[in-house]
C-alpha positions in Angstrom: -12.1 -3.4 -26.4 -13.7 -3.4 -23.0 -10.3 -2.9 -21.4 -9.5 0.0 -23.8 -12.7 1.7 -22.7 -12.2 1.1 -19.0 -8.6 2.4 -19.0 -8.8 4.9 -21.8 -8.1 8.0 -19.7 -4.9 6.6 -18.3 -3.8 4.9 -21.5 -3.9 8.3 -23.2 -1.3 9.6 -20.7 2.1 9.3 -22.6 3.9 7.9 -19.5 1.5 4.9 -19.4 0.0 4.2 -22.8 -0.8 0.6 -24.0 2.6 -0.8 -22.9 2.2 0.6 -19.4 -1.3 -0.7 -19.1 0.1 -4.2 -20.0 2.7 -3.8 -17.3 0.0 -2.9 -14.8 -2.0 -6.0 -15.9 1.0 -8.2 -15.4 2.0 -6.7 -12.0 1.5 -8.3 -8.6 1.3 -6.0 -5.6 1.0 -7.0 -2.0 -0.7 -4.5 0.4 0.1 -5.2 4.0 -2.7 -3.8 6.1 -6.3 -3.3 4.8 -7.1 -0.3 7.0 -6.8 3.5 6.6 -3.9 3.4 4.2 -4.6 0.0 2.6 -8.1 1.1 1.7 -7.2 3.9 -0.8 -4.1 2.0 -2.0 -6.3 -1.1 -2.9 -9.0 1.0 -4.4 -6.7 3.0 -6.7 -4.6 0.0 -7.8 -7.6 -2.1 -8.5 -9.1 0.8 -10.5 -5.8 1.2 -12.4 -6.0 -2.4 -13.5 -3.1 -4.0 -11.6 -3.5 -7.7 -12.4 -2.9 -9.3 -9.0 -3.4 -7.6 -5.7 -2.7 -9.3 -2.4 -4.2 -8.2 0.9 -2.9 -9.2 4.4 -4.9 -8.3 7.5 -6.1 -10.4 10.5 -8.5 -7.8 12.0 -12.3 -7.5 11.6 -14.2 -4.3 10.7 -15.2 -2.2 13.6 -17.3 0.9 13.8 -14.3 3.1 14.7 -12.7 2.0 11.3 -15.5 3.6 9.2 -14.4 7.2 9.4 -11.2 6.6 7.5 -11.2 3.0 6.1 -13.1 3.7 2.9 -13.2 0.1 1.7 -15.9 -0.7 4.3 -19.6 -0.1 5.0 -21.8 -0.5 8.0 -22.9 -3.9 6.6 -19.4 -5.1 6.9 -19.1 -4.7 10.7 -17.8 -7.8 12.3 -16.5 -9.3 9.1 -12.8 -10.0 8.4 -11.3 -7.0 6.7 -9.7 -9.0 3.9 -13.0 -10.8 3.0 -15.0 -7.6 3.0 -12.3 -5.8 1.0 -12.0 -8.6 -1.6 -15.8 -8.4 -2.2 -15.7 -4.6 -2.6 -12.7 -4.7 -4.9 -14.0 -7.5 -7.1 -17.2 -5.4 -7.5 -15.1 -2.5 -8.6 -13.0 -4.5 -11.1 -13.8 -8.2 -11.8 -10.7 -8.6 -14.0 -8.3 -8.1 -11.1 -7.2 -11.2 -9.1 -7.5 -10.5 -5.3 -5.6 -12.8 -3.0 -6.4 -12.5 0.7 -4.3 -13.6 3.7 -5.9 -13.3 7.2 -2.4 -13.3 8.8 -0.7 -11.3 11.4 2.8 -10.3 10.6 4.9 -11.2 13.6 8.2 -13.0 14.6 6.1 -16.2 15.0 5.3 -16.6 11.3 8.3 -15.1 9.4 8.6 -18.1 7.1 5.0 -17.9 6.1 5.0 -14.2 5.5 8.3 -14.5 3.5 6.6 -17.1 1.2 3.7 -14.7 0.7 5.9 -11.7 0.0 8.1 -13.7 -2.5 5.1 -14.1 -4.8 4.8 -10.3 -5.4 6.7 -7.6 -7.4 6.0 -4.7 -5.0 5.0 -4.5 -1.3 3.0 -1.5 -0.1 3.4 -0.9 3.6 0.0 0.0 5.1 0.8 -1.3 8.5 -0.3 0.2 11.8 2.6 -1.0 14.0 6.4 -0.9 13.8 7.0 -4.6 14.5 5.2 -5.5 11.3 6.9 -2.7 9.3 10.4 -3.9 10.4 9.7 -7.5 9.6 8.1 -6.7 6.2 11.0 -4.3 5.4 13.6 -6.8 6.3 12.0 -9.6 4.2 11.6 -7.3 1.2 15.2 -6.2 1.6 16.4 -9.8 1.6 14.3 -10.6 -1.5 15.2 -7.3 -3.3 11.5 -6.4 -3.6 10.6 -2.6 -3.7 8.9 -1.6 -0.4 6.6 1.5 -0.5 6.4 3.0 3.0 3.5 5.1 4.3 2.5 6.2 7.8 0.1 8.8 9.3 -0.6 10.5 12.6 -3.2 13.2 13.0 -2.9 15.5 10.0 0.6 14.4 9.1 1.9 11.6 6.9 5.1 10.2 5.4 5.8 8.3 2.2 9.0 6.7 0.8 10.3 3.9 -1.4 12.9 1.4 -0.2 14.8 -1.4 -1.8 14.4 0.2 -5.3 17.2 -0.9 -7.6 17.8 2.8 -8.5 18.6 3.8 -4.9 18.9 0.9 -2.5 17.7 2.4 0.9 15.8 0.5 3.6 13.4 1.4 6.4 16.1 1.0 9.0 18.0 3.8 7.3 15.1 6.0 8.2 14.2 4.5 11.6 17.4 2.7 12.8 16.0 2.0 16.3 13.1 -0.3 16.8 10.3 1.4 18.8 8.7 -0.2 21.8 5.4 -2.1 21.1 2.4 0.0 22.0 -1.3 -1.0 22.0 -2.5 2.6 21.8 -4.4 3.6 18.7 -2.7 6.3 16.6 -4.9 9.4 16.2 -5.6 10.1 12.5 -8.1 11.9 10.3 -9.6 10.0 7.3 -8.5 12.6 4.8 -4.8 12.2 5.7 -5.1 8.4 5.2 -6.6 9.1 1.8 -3.9 11.4 0.7 -1.0 9.2 1.9 -2.6 6.1 0.5 -3.1 7.8 -2.9 0.5 8.8 -2.9 1.6 5.2 -2.1 -0.6 3.9 -5.0 1.0 6.5 -7.3 4.5 5.4 -6.4 3.5 1.8 -7.2 2.1 2.7 -10.6 5.3 4.7 -11.4 7.5 1.7 -10.3 5.4 -0.7 -12.4 5.3 1.4 -15.5 8.8 2.8 -15.2 8.3 6.5 -15.3 8.7 9.6 -13.3 10.8 10.7 -10.4 10.2 8.3 -7.5 10.6 8.7 -3.8 13.5 6.3 -3.7 16.1 7.6 -1.2 13.8 10.3 -0.2 11.1 10.9 2.4 8.0 13.0 1.6 6.4 14.6 4.6 2.8 15.9 4.5 1.1 18.3 6.9 -2.4 18.8 5.9 -3.1 21.2 8.7 -0.5 23.6 7.5 -0.7 22.4 3.9 3.0 21.7 3.7 4.5 19.1 1.4 8.2 18.5 1.7 10.7 16.0 0.2 13.8 15.3 2.2 16.9 13.3 0.9 17.9 10.3 3.0 
């Protein structure tokens, strides 16, 4: 009864209903990165009642994070992001299982990351560097796990779905050439992270419940400065 009350607004949507809510409860979603994109993804999936959510991030909360990483407050400064995020998410929905991994995705721990990813049904890419994106994408491709891509820069953002059984495309089809490693922070406004993260969470819910037209084999581009939303076939 408590669950019916909590999720009544989305259960009343025909595309979700009671069956879809059960699918959400049974689902396991891994979010790689608990920053600007990972924050809204985690908040919306936790609110929707996804049963198990994994968070991977090795960084600590800094003051420069607070303008766009809406999971965190000033009291969290200096804490590991995954620990602060887990506390916030459990406070939002105590029925959701939150697994945290304070791990950096790199060539040095591929086996460990592969083991983590293999425990989940869907992986949401909320990374902030291309090395992690390529590694996570390659692992999910090998394991045939859907991979929801998202990226932002300034007022612009991108969303796509790879490795989906309905249209098997991969990140390397979009970005074939690996970019050189950079330590420079990408400029971004918080609202753009919120929009792209919400779109990624929405794609995850559609994949879990099995409804709607997904961004499989497509790239959505968003320009919030010009208010332009476009979908391009890959």
